[in-house]
C-alpha positions in Angstrom: 53.2 121.7 -106.3 53.4 122.1 -102.5 55.3 119.5 -100.6 53.9 118.3 -97.3 56.9 118.3 -95.1 55.3 117.0 -92.1 53.9 114.1 -94.2 57.3 113.5 -95.7 58.9 113.5 -92.0 56.2 111.1 -90.9 56.6 108.7 -93.9 60.3 108.9 -94.3 61.9 105.4 -94.6 64.3 105.9 -91.7 63.8 106.9 -88.4 63.8 110.8 -87.7 64.2 112.6 -84.5 64.3 116.3 -83.7 65.9 117.1 -80.5 66.9 119.8 -77.9 69.5 119.2 -75.3 69.5 115.4 -76.0 65.6 115.4 -75.4 63.5 114.1 -78.3 60.9 116.7 -79.3 59.6 115.0 -82.2 59.9 111.8 -84.1 58.5 109.8 -86.8 56.7 106.3 -87.2 60.0 104.8 -88.4 61.8 105.5 -85.0 58.7 104.2 -83.0 58.6 101.0 -84.9 62.2 100.6 -84.5 62.3 101.1 -80.8 58.9 99.2 -80.2 57.1 102.2 -78.8 54.6 105.1 -79.5 55.6 108.8 -80.5 53.7 109.9 -77.1 56.3 107.5 -75.3 59.3 109.1 -76.8 58.7 112.7 -77.2 59.9 114.7 -74.4 62.2 111.8 -73.1 66.0 111.9 -73.0 67.7 110.0 -75.8 69.0 107.7 -72.6 66.0 105.5 -72.8 67.2 104.4 -76.2 70.6 103.2 -75.0 71.5 99.9 -73.2 73.1 101.8 -70.3 73.4 105.3 -68.8 77.2 105.2 -69.0 76.9 104.7 -72.9 74.5 107.4 -73.1 77.0 109.9 -71.2 80.2 108.8 -73.0 78.4 108.9 -76.3 77.3 112.4 -75.8 80.5 113.5 -74.7 82.6 112.0 -77.5 80.4 113.4 -80.3 80.1 116.9 -78.9 83.3 118.0 -80.3 82.8 116.5 -83.5 79.4 118.1 -83.9 81.1 121.3 -83.0 83.7 121.1 -85.4 82.0 119.3 -88.4 78.3 120.0 -87.6 77.4 116.4 -88.3 78.2 112.8 -86.8 77.6 109.3 -87.9 78.5 105.8 -86.3 77.2 102.4 -85.8 76.0 101.8 -82.1 74.1 99.2 -80.1 70.8 100.5 -78.9 68.0 99.2 -76.9 64.2 98.7 -77.9 62.0 100.5 -75.3 58.9 98.7 -75.3 56.5 95.9 -77.0 57.4 92.2 -77.4 61.2 93.0 -77.8 61.6 95.2 -74.8 65.2 95.5 -73.6 66.6 93.9 -76.7 69.7 95.2 -78.0 70.3 95.8 -81.7 73.0 97.4 -84.0 71.8 100.9 -85.2 73.4 103.2 -87.7 73.1 106.8 -86.1 73.4 110.1 -88.1 72.8 113.4 -86.7 73.3 117.1 -87.5 73.6 120.0 -85.0 71.5 123.1 -85.9 74.1 125.0 -83.7 77.8 124.1 -84.0 78.7 126.4 -80.9 76.2 124.4 -78.7 76.0 121.0 -80.5 73.5 119.4 -78.2 71.1 122.5 -78.2 69.2 121.4 -81.2 69.6 118.6 -84.0 68.2 116.3 -86.3 69.1 112.5 -86.0 68.5 109.6 -88.2 68.3 105.8 -87.1 68.6 103.0 -89.2 68.1 99.4 -87.6 71.0 97.1 -88.7 69.8 94.0 -87.0 69.0 92.2 -90.1 72.4 92.4 -91.1 74.4 92.6 -88.0 72.7 90.7 -85.0 74.1 91.3 -81.5 75.2 87.7 -80.9 77.0 87.9 -77.6 76.3 89.5 -74.2 78.6 92.4 -74.2 79.4 95.0 -71.7 79.0 98.7 -72.5 82.8 99.2 -73.0 83.0 96.1 -75.2 80.2 97.4 -77.4 81.8 100.7 -77.9 85.2 98.9 -78.9 83.2 96.6 -81.3 81.7 99.5 -83.2 85.3 101.3 -83.5 86.9 97.6 -84.4 84.1 97.4 -87.2 85.3 100.9 -88.5 88.8 99.7 -88.8 90.4 101.9 -86.1 93.6 101.1 -84.6 94.1 100.7 -80.9 95.7 103.9 -80.5 92.8 105.7 -82.5 90.2 103.8 -80.5 91.9 104.7 -77.1 91.9 108.4 -78.1 88.1 108.4 -79.2 87.3 106.3 -75.9 89.6 108.3 -73.5 91.4 105.1 -72.7 94.9 103.7 -73.2 95.5 101.6 -76.1 96.6 98.7 -73.9 93.2 99.0 -72.5 91.7 98.8 -76.0 93.6 95.7 -76.8 92.4 94.1 -73.5 88.7 94.8 -74.6 89.5 93.5 -78.3 91.0 90.2 -76.8 87.8 89.8 -74.8 85.6 90.2 -77.9 87.8 87.8 -80.0 87.2 85.2 -77.0 83.5 85.8 -77.0 83.0 85.4 -80.6 85.7 82.8 -81.1 87.7 84.9 -83.5 91.5 84.1 -84.4 92.3 87.6 -85.8 91.1 91.2 -85.7 89.8 90.5 -89.4 88.0 87.5 -88.2 86.5 89.5 -85.5 85.3 92.1 -87.7 83.7 89.5 -90.1 82.0 87.8 -87.1 80.6 91.0 -85.6 79.3 92.0 -89.1 77.7 88.5 -90.2 74.3 87.7 -90.0 
């Protein structure tokens, strides 16, 4: 039995994107549905249009490149932005996994999966780009020192952002913050 790989790509139950130099060269319908757009609107575009801000796009690319270089793959939960349609501009939590096809040049070509987590983890408060990054790492259980290293900021600065998140979410402890960030 021959497998129609194009059909499998198009009908996959998760969003799939093929990329070159952080530009989308192909995507499936699940990605289009998730971001509220069409394939024609995404193909040829930079991944930047899927991010809440240009800063987050740049920092994420810089942060994941060395990991893709050494491990060949990368995964995290991050806040993304719907591109068009009824929910244009809406932010949502998304699980993103990627594999570099060339570890020596990790952004040269890759395949990425996107899973919409909004049903399980809504974005409840207006967060700054840095607060979104810290929130994602808090949910991963990282220490302030590890978060600081990942984000290129001091652990003290991480603590300041964590305190802001705790105020915004009405959390009394870090564990309470994680619970509130993850609750539906």
